[in-house]
Each structure stands twice: as structure tokens, then as C-alpha cells.
ZAROVO-311262 format. One record per residue (C-alpha): residue number from 0; residue in three letters; x negated, y negated, z negated. Coordinates in pm, whole numbers, plus 50000, padded with zeros to 5 digits. Each point is the difference from the previous one (the first is absolute). Layout:
REM ZAROVO-311262
SITE   k   r    px    py    pz
SITE NUM ALA     X     Y     Z
...
***
This chain:
REM ZAROVO-311262
SITE   k   r    px    py    pz
SITE   0 MET 75708 89429 36175
SITE   1 SER 49842 49898 50333
SITE   2 LEU 49689 50182 50121
SITE   3 GLN 49831 49837 50298
SITE   4 LYS 49647 50145 49989
SITE   5 PRO 49846 50345 49933
SITE   6 GLU 49791 49847 49721
SITE   7 THR 50314 49901 49815
SITE   8 ILE 50134 50355 50019
SITE   9 GLN 49666 50134 49880
SITE  10 GLU 50029 49770 49701
SITE  11 VAL 50332 50171 49928
SITE  12 LEU 49817 50333 50006
SITE  13 LEU 49738 49872 49756
SITE  14 ALA 50274 49876 49772
SITE  15 ARG 50138 50353 49976
SITE  16 GLY 49696 50098 49796
SITE  17 PRO 49949 50376 49955
SITE  18 MET 50263 50076 50267
SITE  19 ALA 49801 49823 50271
SITE  20 ASP 49790 50310 50070
SITE  21 ARG 50322 50192 50063
SITE  22 SER 50137 49742 50244
SITE  23 LEU 49975 49980 50376
SITE  24 LEU 50053 49688 50211
SITE  25 ILE 50097 50046 50365
SITE  26 LYS 50021 49725 50258
SITE  27 THR 50239 50078 50288
SITE  28 SER 50169 49820 50285
SITE  29 SER 50365 49906 49965
SITE  30 GLU 50073 50329 50184
SITE  31 GLY 49815 50205 49736
SITE  32 ILE 49679 50069 50197
SITE  33 ILE 49700 50032 49762
SITE  34 GLN 49731 49733 50049
SITE  35 GLN 49788 50017 49682
SITE  36 VAL 49985 50205 49680
SITE  37 PHE 49857 49880 49664
SITE  38 GLY 49938 50234 49709
SITE  39 ASN 49941 50374 49987
SITE  40 PRO 50216 50172 50267
SITE  41 GLY 49854 50340 49919
SITE  42 HIS 50179 49995 49667
SITE  43 PHE 50328 50048 50189
SITE  44 SER 49871 50288 50219
SITE  45 ALA 50128 49849 50326
SITE  46 THR 49835 49902 50327
SITE  47 TRP 49987 49621 50031
SITE  48 GLU 49909 49867 50341
SITE  49 PRO 50047 49655 50153
SITE  50 GLY 50268 50021 50265
SITE  51 LYS 50196 50267 49814
SITE  52 ASN 50355 49926 49889
SITE  53 VAL 50031 49986 49621
SITE  54 SER 50340 50173 50021
SITE  55 ASP 49822 50309 50137
SITE  56 ILE 49838 50031 49656
SITE  57 PHE 50297 49879 49794
SITE  58 PRO 50311 50087 50208
SITE  59 PHE 50236 49813 49766
SITE  60 LEU 49836 49669 50101
SITE  61 VAL 50145 50025 50352
SITE  62 THR 50311 49816 49880
SITE  63 PHE 49798 49688 49908
SITE  64 PHE 49833 49946 50337
SITE  65 PRO 50011 49779 50196
SITE  66 ALA 49941 49802 49680
SITE  67 ALA 50241 49724 49910
SITE  68 PRO 49864 49650 49917
SITE  69 LEU 50002 50059 49623
SITE  70 GLU 49761 49896 49724
SITE  71 MET 50003 50321 49799
SITE  72 LEU 50189 50328 50002
SITE  73 GLU 49969 50249 49716
SITE  74 LEU 50107 50357 50079
SITE  75 PRO 50122 50240 49733
SITE  76 ARG 49752 50257 49881
SITE  77 MET 49940 50259 50272
SITE  78 ILE 49880 50363 49989
SITE  79 TRP 49742 50073 50270
SITE  80 GLU 49825 50336 50002
SITE  81 GLU 49891 50044 49636
SITE  82 PHE 49989 49626 49923
SITE  83 TYR 50242 49749 49853
SITE  84 LEU 49943 49669 50180
SITE  85 ASP 50110 49639 49962
SITE  86 PHE 50026 49791 50316
SITE  87 LEU 49983 49621 50043
SITE  88 ILE 50041 49862 50352
SITE  89 PHE 49887 49641 50077
SITE  90 ARG 50066 49814 50323
SITE  91 GLU 49769 49715 50097
SITE  92 SER 50119 49693 50186
SITE  93 GLY 49833 50144 50313
SITE  94 GLU 50035 50353 50131
SITE  95 ALA 49805 50193 49732
SITE  96 THR 50176 50218 49743
SITE  97 TRP 49822 50122 49683
SITE  98 ILE 50096 50317 49815
SITE  99 LEU 49872 50047 49644
SITE 100 ILE 50022 50363 49886
SITE 101 THR 49932 50097 49639
SITE 102 ASP 49969 50354 49865
SITE 103 VAL 50208 50014 49680
SITE 104 THR 49999 50380 49967
SITE 105 ALA 49826 49989 49661
SITE 106 GLU 50256 49762 49855
SITE 107 VAL 50285 50214 50132
SITE 108 ASP 49851 50315 49848
SITE 109 GLU 49977 49825 49664
SITE 110 ILE 50366 49904 49994
SITE 111 LYS 50139 50315 50164
SITE 112 GLU 50031 50183 49670
SITE 113 LYS 50177 49704 49843
SITE 114 ILE 50242 49981 50291
SITE 115 GLN 50082 50369 49982
SITE 116 LYS 50069 49975 49627
SITE 117 ASN 50232 49712 50068
SITE 118 ASN 50243 50220 50196
SITE 119 ASP 50297 49865 49804
SITE 120 PHE 49976 49691 50218
SITE 121 VAL 50304 49999 50228
SITE 122 LEU 49999 49759 50287
SITE 123 SER 50379 49969 50012
SITE 124 SER 50011 49881 49638
SITE 125 ALA 49700 49768 50022
SITE 126 PRO 50068 49642 49874
SITE 127 ARG 50124 49764 50266
SITE 128 GLN 49715 49763 49905
SITE 129 PHE 49655 50157 50008
SITE 130 SER 49644 49901 50071
SITE 131 PHE 49713 50242 50043
SITE 132 GLU 49700 49974 50228
SITE 133 ASN 50063 50283 50252
SITE 134 PRO 50319 50198 49943
SITE 135 PHE 49999 50165 50344
SITE 136 GLY 49684 50209 50034
SITE 137 ASN 50107 50308 49800
SITE 138 LEU 50377 49996 50013
SITE 139 HIS 49993 50338 50173
SITE 140 LEU 49931 50143 49652
SITE 141 PHE 50356 49896 49915
SITE 142 ASP 50149 50155 50317
SITE 143 VAL 50002 49666 50180
SITE 144 LEU 49930 49965 50374
SITE 145 SER 49865 49651 50078
SITE 146 PHE 50022 49804 50326
SITE 147 ILE 49880 49659 50116
SITE 148 LYS 50221 49812 50245
SITE 149 THR 49844 49881 50327
SITE 150 ASN 50083 49688 50198
SITE 151 GLU 50192 50225 50244
SITE 152 ASN 50236 50109 49719
SITE 153 LYS 49844 50344 49985
SITE 154 PHE 49855 50176 49697
SITE 155 VAL 49653 50151 49949
SITE 156 PRO 49938 50240 49708
SITE 157 VAL 49743 49874 49746
SITE 158 GLY 49841 50145 49688
SITE 159 GLY 50035 50359 49891
SITE 160 ILE 50259 50235 50148
SITE 161 PRO 50233 50186 49762
SITE 162 ALA 50040 50375 50045
SITE 163 TRP 50367 49980 50101
SITE 164 ALA 49915 49766 50292
SITE 165 GLU 49723 50229 50126
SITE 166 LYS 50236 50298 49986
SITE 167 TYR 50326 49859 50139
SITE 168 TYR 49910 49678 50185
SITE 169 PRO 49667 50048 50178
SITE 170 GLU 50118 49773 50282
SITE 171 ALA 50038 49711 49755
SITE 172 ILE 49637 50015 49885
SITE 173 SER 49828 50069 50332
SITE 174 VAL 50106 49698 50209
SITE 175 ARG 49705 49765 50048
SITE 176 ASN 50169 49715 50183
SITE 177 GLY 50299 49968 49774
SITE 178 LEU 50319 50196 49936
SITE 179 GLU 50363 49921 50076
SITE 180 ILE 50089 50086 49642
SITE 181 GLY 50374 50030 50067
SITE 182 ASN 49935 50290 50238
SITE 183 VAL 49860 50206 49709
SITE 184 PHE 50217 49868 49715
SITE 185 PRO 50329 49887 50163
SITE 186 TYR 50138 49858 49676
SITE 187 LEU 49730 49731 50002
SITE 188 GLU 50189 49833 50285
SITE 189 VAL 50237 49888 49722
SITE 190 PHE 49727 49885 49759
SITE 191 LEU 49759 49830 50243
SITE 192 PRO 50218 49689 50060
SITE 193 GLU 50000 49941 49622
SITE 194 ALA 49624 50063 49989
SITE 195 GLU 49941 49750 50281
SITE 196 VAL 50172 49729 49800
SITE 197 PHE 49789 50088 49697
SITE 198 TRP 49671 50008 50197
SITE 199 GLU 50070 49647 50120
SITE 200 THR 49994 49877 49639
SITE 201 ALA 49627 50087 49974
SITE 202 ASP 50063 50076 49630
SITE 203 ASP 49712 50216 49865
SITE 204 THR 50146 50040 49652
SITE 205 ARG 50288 50237 50060
SITE 206 MET 50139 50273 50225
SITE 207 GLU 50326 50048 50191
SITE 208 ASP 50143 50350 49967
SITE 209 SER 50255 50197 50200
SITE 210 ASP 50276 50231 49890
SITE 211 MET 49923 50369 49978
SITE 212 TRP 50046 50211 50313
SITE 213 ILE 49975 50368 50091
SITE 214 GLU 49799 50165 50278
SITE 215 ASN 50005 50362 50124
SITE 216 PRO 49660 50045 50169
SITE 217 ALA 50034 50381 50009
SITE 218 ASP 50262 50269 49950
SITE 219 ASP 50114 50024 49638
SITE 220 VAL 49779 49701 49908
SITE 221 GLU 50160 49686 49856
SITE 222 LEU 49776 49709 49900
SITE 223 HIS 50108 49684 49821
SITE 224 PHE 49821 49673 50078
SITE 225 ARG 49995 49635 49910
SITE 226 ALA 49817 49728 50195
SITE 227 PHE 49823 49687 49872
SITE 228 ALA 49880 49688 50181
SITE 229 ALA 49708 49793 49870
SITE 230 ASN 49774 49710 50103
SITE 231 ARG 49629 49976 49930
SITE 232 ASN 49753 49743 50135
SITE 233 GLY 50227 49913 50289
SITE 234 ASN 50054 50365 50100
SITE 235 HIS 50331 50185 49988
SITE 236 PHE 50014 50348 49849
SITE 237 LEU 50265 50270 50000
SITE 238 PHE 49997 50287 49750
SITE 239 ILE 50206 50318 50014
SITE 240 ARG 50017 50192 49672
SITE 241 LEU 50118 50358 49954
SITE 242 LEU 50240 50015 49705
SITE 243 ASP 50043 50279 49749
SITE 244 GLN 50320 50174 50107
SITE 245 ASN 50090 50088 49642
SITE 246 ASP 50031 49631 49922
SITE 247 ILE 50244 49922 50282
SITE 248 PRO 50361 49953 49884
SITE 249 VAL 50268 50183 50197
SITE 250 SER 50178 49669 50056
SITE 251 GLN 49695 49859 50177
SITE 252 GLN 49975 50306 50222
SITE 253 THR 50365 49961 50098
SITE 254 LEU 49948 49631 50070
SITE 255 GLN 49700 50080 50217
SITE 256 LYS 50198 50251 50206
SITE 257 ALA 50262 49733 50062
SITE 258 ARG 49730 49754 50111
SITE 259 GLU 49853 50257 50237
SITE 260 HIS 50339 50060 50157
SITE 261 GLN 50051 49625 50041
SITE 262 LEU 49658 49964 50161
SITE 263 LEU 50074 50288 50236
SITE 264 TYR 50335 49844 50091
SITE 265 GLU 49833 49666 50078
SITE 266 LYS 49741 50172 50220
SITE 267 LEU 50276 50188 50183
SITE 268 GLN 50186 49673 50056
SITE 269 LYS 49687 49844 50148
SITE 270 ALA 49938 50304 50222
SITE 271 GLU 50364 49997 50116
SITE 272 LYS 49977 49633 50094
SITE 273 GLU 49681 50060 50200
SITE 274 LEU 50152 50306 50168
SITE 275 LYS 50312 49808 50104
SITE 276 GLN 49779 49729 50150
SITE 277 LEU 49798 50258 50194
SITE 278 LEU 50318 50167 50126
SITE 279 GLN 50132 49664 50115
SITE 280 TYR 49678 49933 50191
SITE 281 LYS 50030 50346 50155
SITE 282 ASP 50359 49941 50110
SITE 283 LYS 49909 49663 50152
SITE 284 PHE 49716 50160 50192
SITE 285 VAL 50223 50283 50127
SITE 286 SER 50271 49753 50103
SITE 287 ILE 49758 49780 50196
SITE 288 VAL 49823 50288 50174
SITE 289 SER 50316 50190 50093
SITE 290 HIS 50162 49680 50130
SITE 291 ASP 49700 49929 50225
SITE 292 LEU 49995 50357 50130
SITE 293 ARG 50366 50019 50100
SITE 294 SER 49982 49793 50320
SITE 295 PRO 49697 50170 50161
SITE 296 MET 50132 50348 49914
SITE 297 ALA 50345 49919 50139
SITE 298 SER 49836 49873 50319
SITE 299 VAL 49805 50323 50048
SITE 300 VAL 50317 50207 49939
SITE 301 SER 50181 49792 50265
SITE 302 ILE 49718 50058 50249
SITE 303 ALA 50010 50376 49934
SITE 304 GLU 50380 50003 50050
SITE 305 MET 49959 49806 50326
SITE 306 PHE 49750 50258 50127
SITE 307 LEU 50236 50284 49910
SITE 308 THR 50284 49845 50203
SITE 309 ASP 49782 49947 50307
SITE 310 ASP 50075 50309 50213
SITE 311 GLU 49735 49908 50257
SITE 312 LEU 49732 49977 49731
SITE 313 LEU 50109 50324 49835
SITE 314 ALA 49988 50179 50335
SITE 315 CYS 49629 49916 50021
SITE 316 MET 49930 50163 49664
SITE 317 ASN 49945 50363 49923
SITE 318 ASP 50192 50175 49723
SITE 319 PHE 49725 49943 49743
SITE 320 ASN 49988 49625 50060
SITE 321 ARG 50378 49968 49983
SITE 322 GLU 50001 50198 49675
SITE 323 MET 49727 49777 49854
SITE 324 LEU 50195 49687 50099
SITE 325 HIS 50311 50134 49824
SITE 326 SER 49793 50086 49692
SITE 327 MET 49843 49654 49997
SITE 328 LYS 50341 49835 50018
SITE 329 ASP 50142 50223 49724
SITE 330 GLU 49703 49943 49768
SITE 331 LEU 50001 49625 50057
SITE 332 THR 50376 49989 49937
SITE 333 ARG 49950 50187 49676
SITE 334 LEU 49715 49768 49901
SITE 335 LEU 50213 49694 50079
SITE 336 GLU 50284 50138 49789
SITE 337 TYR 49758 50067 49714
SITE 338 ASN 49857 49648 50031
SITE 339 ASN 50348 49845 49991
SITE 340 ARG 50088 50199 49690
SITE 341 LEU 49672 49897 49839
SITE 342 TYR 50073 49636 50079
SITE 343 HIS 50350 50014 49852
SITE 344 TRP 49879 50192 49696
SITE 345 ALA 49724 49749 49923
SITE 346 ASN 50233 49703 50034
SITE 347 LEU 50266 50164 49788
SITE 348 GLU 49735 50060 49730
SITE 349 LEU 49897 49634 50020
SITE 350 GLY 50360 49881 49997
SITE 351 ASN 49940 49824 50333
SITE 352 PHE 50353 50054 50125
SITE 353 LYS 50335 49836 49950
SITE 354 LEU 50330 50174 50055
SITE 355 ASP 50201 49839 50275
SITE 356 LYS 50338 50153 49929
SITE 357 GLU 50296 49992 50233
SITE 358 LYS 50336 50173 50019
SITE 359 ILE 50010 50284 50250
SITE 360 LYS 50228 50290 50074
SITE 361 VAL 49862 50323 49859
SITE 362 ARG 50093 50182 50322
SITE 363 LYS 49770 49769 50197
SITE 364 LEU 49709 50071 49761
SITE 365 VAL 50049 50376 50030
SITE 366 ASP 50032 49992 50381
SITE 367 SER 49679 49801 50027
SITE 368 ALA 49810 50244 49777
SITE 369 ILE 50130 50302 50195
SITE 370 GLN 49906 49843 50331
SITE 371 THR 49644 49935 49877
SITE 372 ALA 49964 50359 49878
SITE 373 GLN 50141 50175 50312
SITE 374 PRO 49670 50036 50193
SITE 375 LYS 49841 50177 49703
SITE 376 THR 50296 50226 49925
SITE 377 GLU 50040 50097 50368
SITE 378 ALA 49628 50081 50024
SITE 379 LYS 50044 50259 49722
SITE 380 ASN 50347 50113 50109
SITE 381 ILE 50148 49878 49670
SITE 382 ARG 50369 49909 49979
SITE 383 LEU 50056 49654 49846
SITE 384 THR 50352 49933 49874
SITE 385 SER 50188 49728 49815
SITE 386 SER 50323 49987 49806
SITE 387 VAL 50299 49793 50107
SITE 388 ILE 49949 49651 49860
SITE 389 PRO 50291 49752 49976
SITE 390 GLU 49954 49709 50237
SITE 391 ASP 50083 49747 49728
SITE 392 LEU 49738 50130 49755
SITE 393 GLU 49741 49723 49955
SITE 394 THR 49684 49955 49799
SITE 395 GLU 49761 49711 49932
SITE 396 VAL 49635 50089 50056
SITE 397 ASP 49682 49883 50166
SITE 398 VAL 50074 50179 50327
SITE 399 SER 49640 50037 50117
SITE 400 LEU 49869 50134 49668
SITE 401 PHE 50299 50225 49927
SITE 402 LEU 49983 50152 50348
SITE 403 GLN 49639 50081 49925
SITE 404 VAL 50120 50192 49693
SITE 405 LEU 50244 50207 50207
SITE 406 ASN 49743 50049 50278
SITE 407 ASN 49734 50118 49753
SITE 408 LEU 50237 50245 49830
SITE 409 ILE 50121 50144 50329
SITE 410 GLY 49641 50017 50130
SITE 411 ASN 49900 50185 49685
SITE 412 ALA 50289 50245 50052
SITE 413 VAL 49895 50062 50361
SITE 414 LYS 49646 50071 49886
SITE 415 PHE 50103 50273 49754
SITE 416 THR 50288 50154 50192
SITE 417 PRO 49915 50287 50236
SITE 418 GLU 50121 50013 50359
SITE 419 GLY 50368 50075 50027
SITE 420 GLY 50074 49847 49660
SITE 421 THR 50252 49732 49906
SITE 422 ILE 49972 49649 49855
SITE 423 SER 50298 49793 49889
SITE 424 LEU 50039 49634 49912
SITE 425 ASP 50323 49962 49804
SITE 426 VAL 50146 49695 49826
SITE 427 LYS 50269 50019 49735
SITE 428 LYS 50169 49751 49772
SITE 429 GLU 50028 50159 49658
SITE 430 ASN 50122 49823 49684
SITE 431 GLY 49979 49668 50180
SITE 432 LYS 49633 50055 50100
SITE 433 ILE 49859 50073 50344
SITE 434 ARG 49771 50303 50009
SITE 435 TYR 49773 50107 50287
SITE 436 TYR 49914 50371 50029
SITE 437 VAL 49706 50109 50220
SITE 438 SER 50003 50382 49997
SITE 439 ASP 49800 50263 50186
SITE 440 THR 49977 50379 50025
SITE 441 GLY 49622 49988 49973
SITE 442 VAL 49740 50160 49778
SITE 443 GLY 50091 49809 49683
SITE 444 MET 49743 49909 49738
SITE 445 PRO 49867 50153 49678
SITE 446 GLU 50102 49856 49664
SITE 447 LYS 49656 49842 49940
SITE 448 ILE 50016 49791 50316
SITE 449 LYS 50364 49910 49943
SITE 450 LYS 49919 49853 49660
SITE 451 SER 49712 49786 50129
SITE 452 ILE 50133 49902 50341
SITE 453 PHE 50094 49646 49888
SITE 454 SER 49701 49952 49767
SITE 455 GLY 49880 49700 50199
SITE 456 VAL 49664 50160 50083
SITE 457 PRO 49946 50095 50365
SITE 458 GLY 49949 50374 50013
SITE 459 GLU 49824 50230 50239
SITE 460 SER 50171 50046 50334
SITE 461 THR 50153 50344 50060
SITE 462 LEU 50028 50151 50347
SITE 463 GLY 50352 50042 50132
SITE 464 THR 50156 50321 50131
SITE 465 SER 49854 49935 50344
SITE 466 GLY 49670 49864 49874
SITE 467 GLU 50118 49636 49991
SITE 468 LYS 49764 49766 49817
SITE 469 GLY 50125 49733 49762
SITE 470 SER 49858 49705 49811
SITE 471 GLY 50099 50089 49645
SITE 472 LEU 50142 49646 49968
SITE 473 GLY 50357 50035 50130
SITE 474 LEU 50179 50077 49674
SITE 475 ASP 49804 49733 49811
SITE 476 ILE 50128 49743 50246
SITE 477 VAL 50353 50141 49971
SITE 478 LYS 49994 49969 49620
SITE 479 LYS 49870 49641 50009
SITE 480 ILE 50269 49886 50245
SITE 481 VAL 50280 50181 49816
SITE 482 ASP 49888 49845 49669
SITE 483 ALA 49982 49655 50159
SITE 484 HIS 50366 50032 50102
SITE 485 GLY 50099 50101 49649
SITE 486 PHE 50105 50344 50125
SITE 487 SER 49896 50339 49862
SITE 488 ILE 49866 50310 50171
SITE 489 GLU 49981 50363 49891
SITE 490 VAL 49899 50328 50157
SITE 491 GLN 50153 50347 49984
SITE 492 SER 49791 50282 50142
SITE 493 GLU 49932 50370 49971
SITE 494 GLU 49726 50193 50173
SITE 495 GLY 50132 50173 50312
SITE 496 LYS 50340 49831 49977
SITE 497 GLY 49940 49647 50118
SITE 498 THR 49995 49651 49850
SITE 499 THR 50251 49720 49945
SITE 500 PHE 49914 49636 49925
SITE 501 ILE 50278 49794 49850
SITE 502 ILE 50001 49617 50000
SITE 503 THR 50261 49830 49782
SITE 504 GLU 50097 49633 50029
SITE 505 ASN 50037 49879 49642
***
């Protein structure tokens, strides 16, 4: 049916006979702006003014503007104020759009009693082949919530609203611009792909139905639903029907629970994949930034150290300035150490490292670690000892990375050992395996921290016995490097009695 002129549409009105005096013809732009009105607007008790948007009067029409280049669109019967209305929307070849509105309240009142008496009609058992003029206008009487699908794959409620939807799902019936239906009824994410295939068939003679599912919209409330997809006049409809719980077999309820668990598992898998990707991006960012910061920070530390060794310069400074220069150097050194740990941690997380193993005497490893730690231990008056290690005892490790393990463990021991305490780095060969023991007489750690210390999540930094600040990353780096070597690490600690880390070469 192609309508090119207003006169042609008026002829349609005349052809409607007695219903013509209950019809209203509105000419709008393609954007829905009213241009002309034919008929008796006062019958609908609304203010009709040229320039007004028709969706301000009928909010549910907002979905259909801007109007698509269609010949005719018939909407399901709508309830507006106290009226039941039929809508026909025509699009001319130009920009004009015509909306024909007919008041069918009288006809609805006449059949209401018949519909109510026909309450044995059950949508779920309706014949697969059916044909009746308008099956969608009053489905709310059968506990059915009806939606029309928009071009943006959203859903707008149409027709009457069943009581259960008003009570438990007000958000589903109040969205004007379309609803992401899966956000309200998650199970529909399973059914919608099947419905999409059905909608593409444009078959008006049957429906596609879903399996039953269960929702819990409130405490101690369990509702059973089934969804249906239908086509009508080129439009796609979705119906959600509340089922009678007494008619639901226990087997179906059990099956539904299993489906819900599967759906939840799939969503968790998707979330885990996205989270891993975000964490990888984060680690790459940290690696790049910390790498770029290392050189300038090291340069500033070198300048500060040069100033502190210049006796002539220091003689020109007062005590406060000298103290500030020392503080600046100490803070920058700490920041550089933190940055280096952050860089190693990020690259270990990304797997951006390759072990470069070589054979080395264990004694040489231990001597190197002790030499590195001496300035820190002497500053706190801590005695650092080592056991006698046979000269012929060798190991095969990535020397640079494994030394970082020993340095981090000794540095951690210095941090939590009070002045005058003792730290020992001992190596023993037991049952054919080399074991490294880093022990201290420090404050120890509570059971809760001991259990989570190798969890892989950087924790909050704890101040040392002399107020030393740490990065919270040291032991994470240690664990990554030890694991990469195929070694194992464990901790023994008791509050007030010190801590021992044990690395075992497997």
C-alpha cells in the first residue's frame, strides 16, 4: 500500500466507515515534528500544536523516529490514558510521515468479558500454527510481558503490563529508548541468538519458544518464566510469560539450575579473559615507564653522591643544607631501588625474561651477596655471617637474577632486624640438594602474613625496625625468579623470634 498524497489517506479514513469519526490523522516530519492534524484532536484530550514532537504525546513512538523509508507500519494495540488505540504509520517518498490513530476502546470493552472467560488459554500450549488478527494487545491478561525489538537490538515494552512486571521489574517497563533485555533477564542471553535466527525468517504463522528459567527478583521469591519470539508485519516481538509454579516439574527446575550455573561459568570465563588482558596491559605500561625512569633517576643519585664527596662544597653548606642533601640522596636511592624492583616485577609477570644459566661456585655467589649487603648491615650495626662452604660446591643458575634473590632476602632481613642483631646466609647440601638459608634475629611475622607472603599480590609496605621504607614487591620478585629456576622457597617465622627463608634446588 503506497500513500503519496493526503487525499489518498483521507480516502482510507472514509473507507473505515463508522470508525472514521474516532480516527485522527497526523502529518509529521521524518523526525516526528507535528505539521498538520486532521480529525477531532479534542477526542484524545491532548494538546496538539504544530512544531511539537508527537513522541511528547505518545512516548512509545520515540523508537520509530527518525522514520525509516517504509510504506506502512502497524503497531500492536496500545493503551494510552483511558483509551485503546491502533496505530498505522505511513512514510511518503519525500520527508512527510503520516500517523493514523484509531480509538478502538469500545471494541476492546466488548471483547474484554469474552477474553476473561477464556482464561484456560495458555500461551505455552498454543498451537504452533495460528492466525488471529491482533494477538498482542491484551496478553498481559495472561501474565505476558510484551516487547518490540528496535533496530538497535533493544526492546521497548508494548501493550498492557502484567502485575508481576510492575511489582518486580519496574526498570523493564519504564525505559523509553529501549532496554538491554539481558541486563534484566540474564537467561535471555541464551535464548536471543535462537530468536534472532527465527526473526530473520519473517514467519508470521508461528512462534519460537525458549526453555523455562527461574528468576529470584526478591528475597524468598522464585518466579518461573518462558520466552517467545514472534514476527508481525515486519516487526519482531519478544514475550515473557510467568508460569504457574505448580505446573513446573522438578526435573525442569533441576535442569534450569544447571543451565544457570553453566551461564555463570561462561560469564566468569569471559571476565577472566578480559581481566588477564587488562593486567597484561598494566604490566607493559609499568615496564615501559619504570625502564624510562631508571636512567634519569640514577643520574640524579650520582650527582647527589658527587656533591657529598666534594669537601669544598660541603664546607660552604650549613648543617641544615648538608642534612637535606643526605636526605635527598637517600630518598632518591630508595626510589631508584623501588623503580628497579617494579621494572623486574613487571617483566617477570609478562614473561619478558630468559634465564641465562651458567655454572658458578656457590661460595662466589654468597661472597658477592654479602659484599653487596655490608653497607646496610654496618649502618644498623648488624652482624652478617656465613657458613663454611666447600670450594668445589657448584650450582647452575642465572647469576644476575639469583643474586637478586639473595640480595632481596638479605635486604628484607636487614629491614626487620633491630640494631645489634644477626643475619646469616648459610648453604648446605642435604640429601643431594643444595639449600640456601637466610636467617635473622628480627621481629618475625604473624601467621596471617606468613601464609600470604608468596600469594603473588604485592602487599602494603611495612616500616622496618629503624623506619626503613620498602616497595612491597621484593618477595614477589623473589618467588618469580625462584619458580623460573625450578627451585622452591619456604618461610619459617615466629613473632619476636626471627625469620628464616629456605631455597631448595630441586
